[in-house]
CHARMM-style PDB file with segment names, atoms N, HN, CA, C and O in Angstrom:
ATOM      1  N   UNK     1      13.880  -9.299  23.760  1.00  0.00      PROA
ATOM      2  CA  UNK     1      14.289  -8.884  22.721  1.00  0.00      PROA
ATOM      3  C   UNK     1      14.629  -7.391  22.032  1.00  0.00      PROA
ATOM      4  O   UNK     1      13.683  -6.725  21.611  1.00  0.00      PROA
ATOM      5  N   UNK     2      16.107  -6.841  21.917  1.00  0.00      PROA
ATOM      6  HN  UNK     2      16.876  -7.382  22.258  1.00  0.00      PROA
ATOM      7  CA  UNK     2      15.645  -5.477  21.727  1.00  0.00      PROA
ATOM      8  C   UNK     2      15.820  -4.933  19.853  1.00  0.00      PROA
ATOM      9  O   UNK     2      16.643  -5.147  18.963  1.00  0.00      PROA
ATOM     10  N   UNK     3      14.710  -4.261  19.964  1.00  0.00      PROA
ATOM     11  HN  UNK     3      14.042  -4.087  20.687  1.00  0.00      PROA
ATOM     12  CA  UNK     3      15.244  -4.114  18.316  1.00  0.00      PROA
ATOM     13  C   UNK     3      15.819  -2.802  18.080  1.00  0.00      PROA
ATOM     14  O   UNK     3      15.576  -1.948  18.933  1.00  0.00      PROA
ATOM     15  N   UNK     4      16.617  -2.444  16.969  1.00  0.00      PROA
ATOM     16  HN  UNK     4      16.815  -3.138  16.277  1.00  0.00      PROA
ATOM     17  CA  UNK     4      17.660  -1.484  16.709  1.00  0.00      PROA
ATOM     18  C   UNK     4      16.867  -0.478  16.106  1.00  0.00      PROA
ATOM     19  O   UNK     4      15.739  -0.784  15.720  1.00  0.00      PROA
ATOM     20  N   UNK     5      17.312   0.739  15.960  1.00  0.00      PROA
ATOM     21  HN  UNK     5      18.228   0.988  16.274  1.00  0.00      PROA
ATOM     22  CA  UNK     5      16.382   1.757  15.113  1.00  0.00      PROA
ATOM     23  C   UNK     5      15.972   1.677  14.001  1.00  0.00      PROA
ATOM     24  O   UNK     5      14.781   1.835  13.736  1.00  0.00      PROA
ATOM     25  N   UNK     6      16.966   1.388  13.036  1.00  0.00      PROA
ATOM     26  HN  UNK     6      17.934   1.260  13.251  1.00  0.00      PROA
ATOM     27  CA  UNK     6      16.458   0.869  11.862  1.00  0.00      PROA
ATOM     28  C   UNK     6      16.015   0.039  11.381  1.00  0.00      PROA
ATOM     29  O   UNK     6      15.970  -0.014  10.152  1.00  0.00      PROA
ATOM     30  N   UNK     7      15.424  -1.113  12.314  1.00  0.00      PROA
ATOM     31  HN  UNK     7      15.461  -1.070  13.313  1.00  0.00      PROA
ATOM     32  CA  UNK     7      14.380  -1.855  12.203  1.00  0.00      PROA
ATOM     33  C   UNK     7      12.944  -1.469  12.379  1.00  0.00      PROA
ATOM     34  O   UNK     7      11.977  -1.928  11.772  1.00  0.00      PROA
ATOM     35  N   UNK     8      12.969  -0.382  13.482  1.00  0.00      PROA
ATOM     36  HN  UNK     8      13.755  -0.009  13.976  1.00  0.00      PROA
ATOM     37  CA  UNK     8      11.356  -0.210  13.974  1.00  0.00      PROA
ATOM     38  C   UNK     8      11.420   1.178  12.394  1.00  0.00      PROA
ATOM     39  O   UNK     8      10.316   1.575  12.022  1.00  0.00      PROA
ATOM     40  N   UNK     9      12.370   1.609  11.837  1.00  0.00      PROA
ATOM     41  HN  UNK     9      13.266   1.285  12.140  1.00  0.00      PROA
ATOM     42  CA  UNK     9      12.117   2.933  11.170  1.00  0.00      PROA
ATOM     43  C   UNK     9      11.290   1.951   9.738  1.00  0.00      PROA
ATOM     44  O   UNK     9      10.163   2.264   9.353  1.00  0.00      PROA
ATOM     45  N   UNK    10      12.135   0.704   9.066  1.00  0.00      PROA
ATOM     46  HN  UNK    10      13.050   0.450   9.379  1.00  0.00      PROA
ATOM     47  CA  UNK    10      12.058   0.240   8.329  1.00  0.00      PROA
ATOM     48  C   UNK    10      10.375  -0.585   8.674  1.00  0.00      PROA
ATOM     49  O   UNK    10       9.596  -0.586   7.721  1.00  0.00      PROA
ATOM     50  N   UNK    11       9.943  -1.174   9.869  1.00  0.00      PROA
ATOM     51  HN  UNK    11      10.576  -1.173  10.643  1.00  0.00      PROA
ATOM     52  CA  UNK    11       8.850  -1.368   9.937  1.00  0.00      PROA
ATOM     53  C   UNK    11       7.649  -0.526  10.064  1.00  0.00      PROA
ATOM     54  O   UNK    11       6.483  -0.833   9.812  1.00  0.00      PROA
ATOM     55  N   UNK    12       8.182   0.714  10.548  1.00  0.00      PROA
ATOM     56  HN  UNK    12       9.129   0.964  10.753  1.00  0.00      PROA
ATOM     57  CA  UNK    12       7.052   1.756  10.573  1.00  0.00      PROA
ATOM     58  C   UNK    12       6.756   2.442   9.049  1.00  0.00      PROA
ATOM     59  O   UNK    12       5.653   2.819   8.655  1.00  0.00      PROA
ATOM     60  N   UNK    13       7.881   2.495   8.386  1.00  0.00      PROA
ATOM     61  HN  UNK    13       8.777   2.188   8.707  1.00  0.00      PROA
ATOM     62  CA  UNK    13       7.584   2.876   6.770  1.00  0.00      PROA
ATOM     63  C   UNK    13       6.551   2.080   5.604  1.00  0.00      PROA
ATOM     64  O   UNK    13       5.924   2.690   4.739  1.00  0.00      PROA
ATOM     65  N   UNK    14       6.529   0.336   5.828  1.00  0.00      PROA
ATOM     66  HN  UNK    14       7.039  -0.159   6.532  1.00  0.00      PROA
ATOM     67  CA  UNK    14       5.875  -0.276   5.762  1.00  0.00      PROA
ATOM     68  C   UNK    14       4.727  -0.597   6.522  1.00  0.00      PROA
ATOM     69  O   UNK    14       3.921  -1.262   5.870  1.00  0.00      PROA
ATOM     70  N   UNK    15       4.478  -0.417   7.359  1.00  0.00      PROA
ATOM     71  HN  UNK    15       5.132   0.124   7.888  1.00  0.00      PROA
ATOM     72  CA  UNK    15       3.093  -0.219   8.290  1.00  0.00      PROA
ATOM     73  C   UNK    15       2.383   1.032   7.456  1.00  0.00      PROA
ATOM     74  O   UNK    15       1.210   0.712   7.260  1.00  0.00      PROA
ATOM     75  N   UNK    16       2.592   1.991   7.045  1.00  0.00      PROA
ATOM     76  HN  UNK    16       3.544   2.251   7.204  1.00  0.00      PROA
ATOM     77  CA  UNK    16       1.712   3.241   6.351  1.00  0.00      PROA
ATOM     78  C   UNK    16       1.900   2.533   4.958  1.00  0.00      PROA
ATOM     79  O   UNK    16       0.809   2.509   4.388  1.00  0.00      PROA
ATOM     80  N   UNK    17       2.640   2.096   4.396  1.00  0.00      PROA
ATOM     81  HN  UNK    17       3.526   2.115   4.859  1.00  0.00      PROA
ATOM     82  CA  UNK    17       2.259   1.889   2.639  1.00  0.00      PROA
ATOM     83  C   UNK    17       1.048   0.770   2.923  1.00  0.00      PROA
ATOM     84  O   UNK    17      -0.027   0.985   2.363  1.00  0.00      PROA
ATOM     85  N   UNK    18       1.160  -0.268   3.665  1.00  0.00      PROA
ATOM     86  HN  UNK    18       2.034  -0.443   4.120  1.00  0.00      PROA
ATOM     87  CA  UNK    18      -0.070  -1.173   3.889  1.00  0.00      PROA
ATOM     88  C   UNK    18      -0.957  -0.354   4.209  1.00  0.00      PROA
ATOM     89  O   UNK    18      -1.908  -0.447   3.433  1.00  0.00      PROA
ATOM     90  N   UNK    19      -1.148   0.648   5.229  1.00  0.00      PROA
ATOM     91  HN  UNK    19      -0.376   0.724   5.860  1.00  0.00      PROA
ATOM     92  CA  UNK    19      -2.205   1.333   5.688  1.00  0.00      PROA
ATOM     93  C   UNK    19      -2.915   2.300   4.522  1.00  0.00      PROA
ATOM     94  O   UNK    19      -4.120   2.507   4.380  1.00  0.00      PROA
ATOM     95  N   UNK    20      -1.729   2.867   3.675  1.00  0.00      PROA
ATOM     96  HN  UNK    20      -0.750   2.699   3.790  1.00  0.00      PROA
ATOM     97  CA  UNK    20      -2.636   3.777   2.313  1.00  0.00      PROA
ATOM     98  C   UNK    20      -3.033   2.545   1.551  1.00  0.00      PROA
ATOM     99  O   UNK    20      -4.032   2.598   0.833  1.00  0.00      PROA
ATOM    100  N   UNK    21      -2.311   1.410   1.652  1.00  0.00      PROA
ATOM    101  HN  UNK    21      -1.500   1.367   2.235  1.00  0.00      PROA
ATOM    102  CA  UNK    21      -3.371   1.065   0.368  1.00  0.00      PROA
ATOM    103  C   UNK    21      -4.511   0.347   0.831  1.00  0.00      PROA
ATOM    104  O   UNK    21      -5.372   0.248  -0.043  1.00  0.00      PROA
ATOM    105  N   UNK    22      -4.894  -0.360   2.277  1.00  0.00      PROA
ATOM    106  HN  UNK    22      -4.195  -0.280   2.987  1.00  0.00      PROA
ATOM    107  CA  UNK    22      -5.734  -0.974   2.672  1.00  0.00      PROA
ATOM    108  C   UNK    22      -7.252   0.551   2.582  1.00  0.00      PROA
ATOM    109  O   UNK    22      -8.470   0.402   2.482  1.00  0.00      PROA
ATOM    110  N   UNK    23      -6.660   1.474   2.647  1.00  0.00      PROA
ATOM    111  HN  UNK    23      -5.671   1.594   2.728  1.00  0.00      PROA
ATOM    112  CA  UNK    23      -7.580   2.391   2.780  1.00  0.00      PROA
ATOM    113  C   UNK    23      -7.991   2.772   1.423  1.00  0.00      PROA
ATOM    114  O   UNK    23      -9.119   3.051   1.017  1.00  0.00      PROA
ATOM    115  N   UNK    24      -6.749   2.731   0.727  1.00  0.00      PROA
ATOM    116  HN  UNK    24      -5.832   2.505   1.057  1.00  0.00      PROA
ATOM    117  CA  UNK    24      -7.324   3.158  -1.099  1.00  0.00      PROA
ATOM    118  C   UNK    24      -8.208   2.102  -1.522  1.00  0.00      PROA
ATOM    119  O   UNK    24      -9.148   2.465  -2.229  1.00  0.00      PROA
ATOM    120  N   UNK    25      -8.121   0.905  -1.254  1.00  0.00      PROA
ATOM    121  HN  UNK    25      -7.357   0.610  -0.680  1.00  0.00      PROA
ATOM    122  CA  UNK    25      -8.614  -0.390  -1.297  1.00  0.00      PROA
ATOM    123  C   UNK    25     -10.422  -0.027  -1.293  1.00  0.00      PROA
ATOM    124  O   UNK    25     -11.259  -0.253  -2.167  1.00  0.00      PROA
ATOM    125  N   UNK    26     -10.593   0.743   0.340  1.00  0.00      PROA
ATOM    126  HN  UNK    26      -9.913   0.927   1.050  1.00  0.00      PROA
ATOM    127  CA  UNK    26     -11.987   1.015   0.919  1.00  0.00      PROA
ATOM    128  C   UNK    26     -12.304   1.862  -0.210  1.00  0.00      PROA
ATOM    129  O   UNK    26     -13.202   1.517  -0.979  1.00  0.00      PROA
ATOM    130  N   UNK    27     -11.479   3.236  -0.439  1.00  0.00      PROA
ATOM    131  HN  UNK    27     -10.750   3.516   0.186  1.00  0.00      PROA
ATOM    132  CA  UNK    27     -12.377   4.250  -0.848  1.00  0.00      PROA
ATOM    133  C   UNK    27     -12.639   3.898  -2.471  1.00  0.00      PROA
ATOM    134  O   UNK    27     -13.312   4.671  -3.153  1.00  0.00      PROA
ATOM    135  N   UNK    28     -12.147   2.861  -2.951  1.00  0.00      PROA
ATOM    136  HN  UNK    28     -11.601   2.233  -2.397  1.00  0.00      PROA
ATOM    137  CA  UNK    28     -12.306   3.106  -3.931  1.00  0.00      PROA
ATOM    138  C   UNK    28     -13.311   1.748  -4.400  1.00  0.00      PROA
ATOM    139  O   UNK    28     -13.820   1.735  -5.521  1.00  0.00      PROA
ATOM    140  N   UNK    29     -13.572   0.396  -3.220  1.00  0.00      PROA
ATOM    141  HN  UNK    29     -13.157   0.406  -2.310  1.00  0.00      PROA
ATOM    142  CA  UNK    29     -14.778   0.040  -3.301  1.00  0.00      PROA
ATOM    143  C   UNK    29     -15.630   0.871  -3.040  1.00  0.00      PROA
ATOM    144  O   UNK    29     -16.375   1.173  -3.973  1.00  0.00      PROA
ATOM    145  N   UNK    30     -15.808   1.427  -1.939  1.00  0.00      PROA
ATOM    146  HN  UNK    30     -15.203   1.181  -1.182  1.00  0.00      PROA
ATOM    147  CA  UNK    30     -16.953   2.254  -1.686  1.00  0.00      PROA
ATOM    148  C   UNK    30     -17.169   3.290  -2.793  1.00  0.00      PROA
ATOM    149  O   UNK    30     -18.241   2.902  -3.258  1.00  0.00      PROA
ATOM    150  N   UNK    31     -16.888   4.141  -3.354  1.00  0.00      PROA
ATOM    151  HN  UNK    31     -16.017   4.455  -2.976  1.00  0.00      PROA
ATOM    152  CA  UNK    31     -17.243   4.810  -4.954  1.00  0.00      PROA
ATOM    153  C   UNK    31     -17.477   4.234  -5.821  1.00  0.00      PROA
ATOM    154  O   UNK    31     -18.208   4.837  -6.607  1.00  0.00      PROA
ATOM    155  N   UNK    32     -17.076   2.847  -6.234  1.00  0.00      PROA
ATOM    156  HN  UNK    32     -16.482   2.357  -5.596  1.00  0.00      PROA
ATOM    157  CA  UNK    32     -17.424   2.169  -7.193  1.00  0.00      PROA
ATOM    158  C   UNK    32     -18.776   1.007  -7.346  1.00  0.00      PROA
ATOM    159  O   UNK    32     -18.890   0.208  -8.275  1.00  0.00      PROA
ATOM    160  N   UNK    33     -19.927   1.187  -5.948  1.00  0.00      PROA
ATOM    161  HN  UNK    33     -19.834   1.837  -5.193  1.00  0.00      PROA
ATOM    162  CA  UNK    33     -20.462  -0.088  -6.076  1.00  0.00      PROA
ATOM    163  C   UNK    33     -20.906  -0.584  -4.555  1.00  0.00      PROA
ATOM    164  O   UNK    33     -19.813  -0.621  -3.989  1.00  0.00      PROA
ATOM    165  N   UNK    34     -21.375  -0.773  -4.095  1.00  0.00      PROA
ATOM    166  HN  UNK    34     -22.262  -0.742  -4.554  1.00  0.00      PROA
ATOM    167  CA  UNK    34     -22.133  -1.234  -3.028  1.00  0.00      PROA
ATOM    168  C   UNK    34     -22.238  -2.685  -2.727  1.00  0.00      PROA
ATOM    169  O   UNK    34     -21.847  -3.091  -1.633  1.00  0.00      PROA
ATOM    170  N   UNK    35     -22.726  -3.489  -3.594  1.00  0.00      PROA
ATOM    171  HN  UNK    35     -23.044  -3.160  -4.483  1.00  0.00      PROA
ATOM    172  CA  UNK    35     -23.235  -4.780  -3.846  1.00  0.00      PROA
ATOM    173  C   UNK    35     -22.512  -5.197  -4.654  1.00  0.00      PROA
ATOM    174  O   UNK    35     -21.776  -6.001  -4.084  1.00  0.00      PROA
ATOM    175  N   UNK    36     -22.177  -5.103  -6.084  1.00  0.00      PROA
ATOM    176  HN  UNK    36     -22.775  -4.449  -6.547  1.00  0.00      PROA
ATOM    177  CA  UNK    36     -21.281  -5.267  -7.194  1.00  0.00      PROA
ATOM    178  C   UNK    36     -20.505  -4.651  -7.369  1.00  0.00      PROA
ATOM    179  O   UNK    36     -20.858  -3.485  -7.545  1.00  0.00      PROA
ATOM    180  N   UNK    37     -19.372  -4.847  -7.431  1.00  0.00      PROA
ATOM    181  HN  UNK    37     -19.086  -5.795  -7.288  1.00  0.00      PROA
ATOM    182  CA  UNK    37     -18.190  -3.917  -7.960  1.00  0.00      PROA
ATOM    183  C   UNK    37     -18.117  -3.568  -9.627  1.00  0.00      PROA
ATOM    184  O   UNK    37     -17.357  -4.182 -10.376  1.00  0.00      PROA
ATOM    185  N   UNK    38     -18.767  -2.793  -9.955  1.00  0.00      PROA
ATOM    186  HN  UNK    38     -19.384  -2.294  -9.346  1.00  0.00      PROA
ATOM    187  CA  UNK    38     -18.416  -2.210 -11.716  1.00  0.00      PROA
ATOM    188  C   UNK    38     -17.374  -2.522 -12.313  1.00  0.00      PROA
ATOM    189  O   UNK    38     -16.336  -2.777 -11.701  1.00  0.00      PROA
ATOM    190  N   UNK    39     -17.510  -2.569 -14.098  1.00  0.00      PROA
ATOM    191  HN  UNK    39     -18.353  -2.363 -14.595  1.00  0.00      PROA
ATOM    192  CA  UNK    39     -16.542  -2.254 -14.524  1.00  0.00      PROA
ATOM    193  C   UNK    39     -15.541  -1.625 -14.094  1.00  0.00      PROA
ATOM    194  O   UNK    39     -14.504  -2.181 -13.735  1.00  0.00      PROA
ATOM    195  N   UNK    40     -15.767  -0.202 -14.078  1.00  0.00      PROA
ATOM    196  HN  UNK    40     -16.610   0.250 -14.370  1.00  0.00      PROA
ATOM    197  CA  UNK    40     -14.456   0.467 -13.786  1.00  0.00      PROA
ATOM    198  C   UNK    40     -14.164   0.978 -12.443  1.00  0.00      PROA
ATOM    199  O   UNK    40     -13.424   1.955 -12.324  1.00  0.00      PROA
ATOM    200  N   UNK    41     -14.835   0.233 -11.121  1.00  0.00      PROA
ATOM    201  HN  UNK    41     -15.436  -0.561 -11.218  1.00  0.00      PROA
ATOM    202  CA  UNK    41     -14.262  -0.189 -10.042  1.00  0.00      PROA
ATOM    203  C   UNK    41     -13.602  -1.012 -10.110  1.00  0.00      PROA
ATOM    204  O   UNK    41     -12.698  -0.899  -9.282  1.00  0.00      PROA
ATOM    205  N   UNK    42     -13.508  -2.164 -10.886  1.00  0.00      PROA
ATOM    206  HN  UNK    42     -14.243  -2.256 -11.558  1.00  0.00      PROA
ATOM    207  CA  UNK    42     -12.329  -3.505 -10.683  1.00  0.00      PROA
ATOM    208  C   UNK    42     -11.358  -2.805 -11.546  1.00  0.00      PROA
ATOM    209  O   UNK    42     -10.221  -3.180 -11.258  1.00  0.00      PROA
ATOM    210  N   UNK    43     -11.376  -1.755 -12.684  1.00  0.00      PROA
ATOM    211  HN  UNK    43     -12.299  -1.450 -12.918  1.00  0.00      PROA
ATOM    212  CA  UNK    43     -10.125  -1.404 -13.102  1.00  0.00      PROA
ATOM    213  C   UNK    43      -9.418  -1.054 -12.076  1.00  0.00      PROA
ATOM    214  O   UNK    43      -8.425  -1.633 -11.635  1.00  0.00      PROA
ATOM    215  N   UNK    44     -10.173   0.377 -11.491  1.00  0.00      PROA
ATOM    216  HN  UNK    44     -10.979   0.847 -11.850  1.00  0.00      PROA
ATOM    217  CA  UNK    44      -9.352   0.874 -10.693  1.00  0.00      PROA
ATOM    218  C   UNK    44      -8.786   0.169  -9.097  1.00  0.00      PROA
ATOM    219  O   UNK    44      -7.995   0.700  -8.316  1.00  0.00      PROA
ATOM    220  N   UNK    45      -9.424  -1.067  -8.957  1.00  0.00      PROA
ATOM    221  HN  UNK    45     -10.066  -1.499  -9.591  1.00  0.00      PROA
ATOM    222  CA  UNK    45      -9.229  -1.752  -7.579  1.00  0.00      PROA
ATOM    223  C   UNK    45      -7.299  -2.325  -8.285  1.00  0.00      PROA
ATOM    224  O   UNK    45      -6.243  -2.490  -7.673  1.00  0.00      PROA
ATOM    225  N   UNK    46      -7.630  -2.449  -9.664  1.00  0.00      PROA
ATOM    226  HN  UNK    46      -8.487  -2.315 -10.161  1.00  0.00      PROA
ATOM    227  CA  UNK    46      -6.236  -3.114 -10.312  1.00  0.00      PROA
ATOM    228  C   UNK    46      -5.248  -2.442 -10.238  1.00  0.00      PROA
ATOM    229  O   UNK    46      -4.128  -2.789  -9.863  1.00  0.00      PROA
ATOM    230  N   UNK    47      -5.709  -1.147 -10.693  1.00  0.00      PROA
ATOM    231  HN  UNK    47      -6.619  -0.866 -10.997  1.00  0.00      PROA
ATOM    232  CA  UNK    47      -4.913   0.211 -10.305  1.00  0.00      PROA
ATOM    233  C   UNK    47      -4.314   0.584  -8.963  1.00  0.00      PROA
ATOM    234  O   UNK    47      -3.174   1.036  -8.866  1.00  0.00      PROA
ATOM    235  N   UNK    48      -5.094   0.387  -7.964  1.00  0.00      PROA
ATOM    236  HN  UNK    48      -6.021   0.020  -8.043  1.00  0.00      PROA
ATOM    237  CA  UNK    48      -4.837   0.684  -6.779  1.00  0.00      PROA
ATOM    238  C   UNK    48      -3.809  -0.543  -6.252  1.00  0.00      PROA
ATOM    239  O   UNK    48      -2.811  -0.141  -5.653  1.00  0.00      PROA
ATOM    240  N   UNK    49      -3.925  -1.689  -6.380  1.00  0.00      PROA
ATOM    241  HN  UNK    49      -4.735  -2.015  -6.866  1.00  0.00      PROA
ATOM    242  CA  UNK    49      -3.507  -3.364  -6.187  1.00  0.00      PROA
ATOM    243  C   UNK    49      -1.669  -2.878  -7.248  1.00  0.00      PROA
ATOM    244  O   UNK    49      -0.602  -2.876  -6.635  1.00  0.00      PROA
ATOM    245  N   UNK    50      -1.749  -2.524  -8.850  1.00  0.00      PROA
ATOM    246  HN  UNK    50      -2.616  -2.525  -9.348  1.00  0.00      PROA
ATOM    247  CA  UNK    50      -0.148  -2.158  -9.189  1.00  0.00      PROA
ATOM    248  C   UNK    50      -0.049  -1.218  -8.544  1.00  0.00      PROA
ATOM    249  O   UNK    50       0.988  -1.836  -8.303  1.00  0.00      PROA
ATOM    250  N   UNK    51      -0.039   0.133  -7.695  1.00  0.00      PROA
ATOM    251  HN  UNK    51      -0.881   0.634  -7.891  1.00  0.00      PROA
ATOM    252  CA  UNK    51       0.525   0.788  -7.313  1.00  0.00      PROA
ATOM    253  C   UNK    51       0.905   0.870  -6.451  1.00  0.00      PROA
ATOM    254  O   UNK    51       1.701   1.758  -6.145  1.00  0.00      PROA
ATOM    255  N   UNK    52       0.341  -0.366  -5.404  1.00  0.00      PROA
ATOM    256  HN  UNK    52      -0.305  -1.087  -5.654  1.00  0.00      PROA
ATOM    257  CA  UNK    52       0.815  -1.031  -3.985  1.00  0.00      PROA
ATOM    258  C   UNK    52       2.132  -1.224  -4.375  1.00  0.00      PROA
ATOM    259  O   UNK    52       3.182  -0.799  -3.892  1.00  0.00      PROA
ATOM    260  N   UNK    53       1.883  -1.997  -5.410  1.00  0.00      PROA
ATOM    261  HN  UNK    53       1.030  -2.342  -5.802  1.00  0.00      PROA
ATOM    262  CA  UNK    53       3.293  -2.903  -5.298  1.00  0.00      PROA
ATOM    263  C   UNK    53       4.467  -1.978  -5.981  1.00  0.00      PROA
ATOM    264  O   UNK    53       5.619  -1.973  -5.546  1.00  0.00      PROA
ATOM    265  N   UNK    54       4.052  -1.233  -7.053  1.00  0.00      PROA
ATOM    266  HN  UNK    54       3.116  -1.237  -7.406  1.00  0.00      PROA
ATOM    267  CA  UNK    54       5.111   0.041  -7.083  1.00  0.00      PROA
ATOM    268  C   UNK    54       5.565   0.773  -5.628  1.00  0.00      PROA
ATOM    269  O   UNK    54       6.727   0.992  -5.286  1.00  0.00      PROA
ATOM    270  N   UNK    55       4.811   0.972  -5.154  1.00  0.00      PROA
ATOM    271  HN  UNK    55       3.867   0.794  -5.431  1.00  0.00      PROA
ATOM    272  CA  UNK    55       5.132   1.761  -3.684  1.00  0.00      PROA
ATOM    273  C   UNK    55       5.760   0.882  -3.054  1.00  0.00      PROA
ATOM    274  O   UNK    55       6.891   1.290  -2.790  1.00  0.00      PROA
ATOM    275  N   UNK    56       5.514  -0.409  -2.586  1.00  0.00      PROA
ATOM    276  HN  UNK    56       4.595  -0.741  -2.801  1.00  0.00      PROA
ATOM    277  CA  UNK    56       6.235  -1.161  -2.292  1.00  0.00      PROA
ATOM    278  C   UNK    56       7.995  -1.250  -2.562  1.00  0.00      PROA
ATOM    279  O   UNK    56       8.978  -1.323  -1.824  1.00  0.00      PROA
ATOM    280  N   UNK    57       7.741  -1.192  -4.164  1.00  0.00      PROA
ATOM    281  HN  UNK    57       6.942  -1.133  -4.763  1.00  0.00      PROA
ATOM    282  CA  UNK    57       9.041  -1.658  -4.881  1.00  0.00      PROA
ATOM    283  C   UNK    57       9.916  -0.428  -4.224  1.00  0.00      PROA
ATOM    284  O   UNK    57      10.883  -0.598  -3.481  1.00  0.00      PROA
ATOM    285  N   UNK    58       9.421   0.768  -4.615  1.00  0.00      PROA
ATOM    286  HN  UNK    58       8.636   0.906  -5.218  1.00  0.00      PROA
ATOM    287  CA  UNK    58      10.709   1.720  -4.558  1.00  0.00      PROA
ATOM    288  C   UNK    58      10.712   2.280  -2.797  1.00  0.00      PROA
ATOM    289  O   UNK    58      11.531   3.086  -2.354  1.00  0.00      PROA
ATOM    290  N   UNK    59       9.355   1.491  -1.811  1.00  0.00      PROA
ATOM    291  HN  UNK    59       8.690   0.837  -2.171  1.00  0.00      PROA
ATOM    292  CA  UNK    59       9.967   1.770  -0.545  1.00  0.00      PROA
ATOM    293  C   UNK    59      11.014   0.450   0.153  1.00  0.00      PROA
ATOM    294  O   UNK    59      11.443   0.401   1.305  1.00  0.00      PROA
ATOM    295  N   UNK    60      11.221  -0.480  -0.891  1.00  0.00      PROA
ATOM    296  HN  UNK    60      10.872  -0.439  -1.828  1.00  0.00      PROA
ATOM    297  CA  UNK    60      12.410  -1.482  -0.866  1.00  0.00      PROA
ATOM    298  C   UNK    60      13.678  -0.607  -0.964  1.00  0.00      PROA
ATOM    299  O   UNK    60      14.521  -0.322  -0.113  1.00  0.00      PROA
ATOM    300  N   UNK    61      13.539  -0.238  -2.395  1.00  0.00      PROA
ATOM    301  HN  UNK    61      12.855  -0.470  -3.086  1.00  0.00      PROA
ATOM    302  CA  UNK    61      14.795   0.392  -2.929  1.00  0.00      PROA
ATOM    303  C   UNK    61      15.072   1.630  -1.880  1.00  0.00      PROA
ATOM    304  O   UNK    61      16.167   1.692  -1.320  1.00  0.00      PROA
ATOM    305  N   UNK    62      14.362   2.316  -1.705  1.00  0.00      PROA
ATOM    306  HN  UNK    62      13.473   2.266  -2.160  1.00  0.00      PROA
ATOM    307  CA  UNK    62      14.158   3.589  -0.561  1.00  0.00      PROA
ATOM    308  C   UNK    62      15.354   2.934   0.859  1.00  0.00      PROA
ATOM    309  O   UNK    62      16.184   3.594   1.484  1.00  0.00      PROA
ATOM    310  N   UNK    63      15.055   1.611   0.984  1.00  0.00      PROA
ATOM    311  HN  UNK    63      14.381   1.074   0.476  1.00  0.00      PROA
ATOM    312  CA  UNK    63      15.220   1.668   2.226  1.00  0.00      PROA
ATOM    313  C   UNK    63      16.713   0.293   2.182  1.00  0.00      PROA
ATOM    314  O   UNK    63      17.592  -0.122   2.936  1.00  0.00      PROA
ATOM    315  N   UNK    64      16.413   0.150   1.360  1.00  0.00      PROA
ATOM    316  HN  UNK    64      15.698   0.487   0.747  1.00  0.00      PROA
ATOM    317  CA  UNK    64      17.921  -0.391   0.636  1.00  0.00      PROA
ATOM    318  C   UNK    64      19.126   0.498   0.469  1.00  0.00      PROA
ATOM    319  O   UNK    64      20.298   0.210   0.710  1.00  0.00      PROA
ATOM    320  N   UNK    65      18.577   1.750  -0.034  1.00  0.00      PROA
ATOM    321  HN  UNK    65      17.624   1.984  -0.229  1.00  0.00      PROA
ATOM    322  CA  UNK    65      19.664   2.378  -0.139  1.00  0.00      PROA
ATOM    323  C   UNK    65      20.274   3.366   0.615  1.00  0.00      PROA
ATOM    324  O   UNK    65      21.212   4.126   0.372  1.00  0.00      PROA
ATOM    325  N   UNK    66      19.367   3.163   1.835  1.00  0.00      PROA
ATOM    326  HN  UNK    66      18.606   2.546   2.032  1.00  0.00      PROA
ATOM    327  CA  UNK    66      19.960   4.187   3.140  1.00  0.00      PROA
ATOM    328  C   UNK    66      21.028   3.949   3.837  1.00  0.00      PROA
ATOM    329  O   UNK    66      21.235   2.802   4.233  1.00  0.00      PROA
ATOM    330  N   UNK    67      21.913   4.982   4.122  1.00  0.00      PROA
ATOM    331  HN  UNK    67      21.745   5.914   3.800  1.00  0.00      PROA
ATOM    332  CA  UNK    67      23.289   4.825   4.371  1.00  0.00      PROA
ATOM    333  C   UNK    67      22.912   4.290   5.985  1.00  0.00      PROA
ATOM    334  OT1 UNK    67      23.816   3.978   6.760  1.00  0.00      PROA
TER     335      UNK     67
END
């Protein structure tokens, strides 16, 4: 099965977005508590989650509107 260029680009962009999300979660988790997450850390995690949702929405719109 051969993949066309467009599919590979879409998969690559999506993979980079997911890696950014995982990296952001690791940074926030590491900076805001080792054993228990603080209230500030929990809010930061939620901000990262909502940011990821927004990022994936924007990526989807970008990929959909691409010629």
